[in-house]
C-alpha positions in Angstrom: -76.1 -24.0 -189.9 -76.9 -20.4 -190.2 -75.1 -17.9 -188.0 -76.8 -15.1 -186.1 -74.9 -12.4 -188.0 -76.2 -13.4 -191.4 -79.2 -11.0 -191.5 -77.0 -8.0 -190.6 -74.7 -8.7 -193.6 -77.7 -8.6 -195.9 -78.9 -5.4 -194.4 -75.5 -3.7 -194.9 -75.6 -3.8 -198.7 -77.3 -0.4 -199.0 -75.4 2.9 -199.1 -75.5 5.1 -196.0 -76.5 8.7 -196.3 -72.9 9.9 -195.9 -71.6 7.6 -198.7 -74.4 8.8 -201.0 -73.6 12.5 -200.3 -69.9 11.9 -200.8 -70.6 10.2 -204.1 -72.9 12.9 -205.3 -70.4 15.5 -204.3 -67.6 13.8 -206.2 -69.7 13.5 -209.3 -70.6 17.1 -209.1 -66.9 18.1 -208.6 -65.9 16.0 -211.6 -68.6 17.6 -213.7 -67.5 21.1 -212.6 -64.0 20.2 -213.8 -64.9 18.5 -217.0 -67.7 20.7 -218.4 -65.6 23.9 -219.0 -63.0 21.9 -220.9 -65.7 20.3 -223.0 -67.2 23.7 -223.8 -63.8 25.0 -224.8 -63.2 22.1 -227.1 -66.6 22.6 -228.7 -65.8 26.3 -229.2 -62.5 25.4 -230.8 -64.2 22.9 -233.1 -66.8 25.5 -234.2 -64.0 27.9 -234.9 -62.1 25.3 -237.0 -65.3 24.4 -238.9 -66.0 28.1 -239.7 -62.4 28.6 -240.9 -62.7 25.5 -243.1 -65.9 26.8 -244.6 -64.4 30.1 -245.4 -61.4 28.4 -247.0 -63.7 26.3 -249.1 -65.6 29.5 -250.2 -62.4 31.2 -251.2 -61.3 28.2 -253.2 -64.6 28.0 -254.9 -64.5 31.8 -255.7 -61.0 31.5 -257.2 -62.1 28.5 -259.3 -65.1 30.3 -260.5 -63.1 33.3 -261.9 
């Protein structure tokens, strides 16, 4: 037979406001930590790409003369 507490278990599956705010706060904190490092890595990748392009231009100029 069904117990009386069965409907309350089904109603408890949703997040409370506090849980939702904590989750959003943690996601925001993680993004604040990760985004600067991603931007630094992209900047380093751009620098390396530019250096490689300059190196290839120098090699092509030497091969031309």
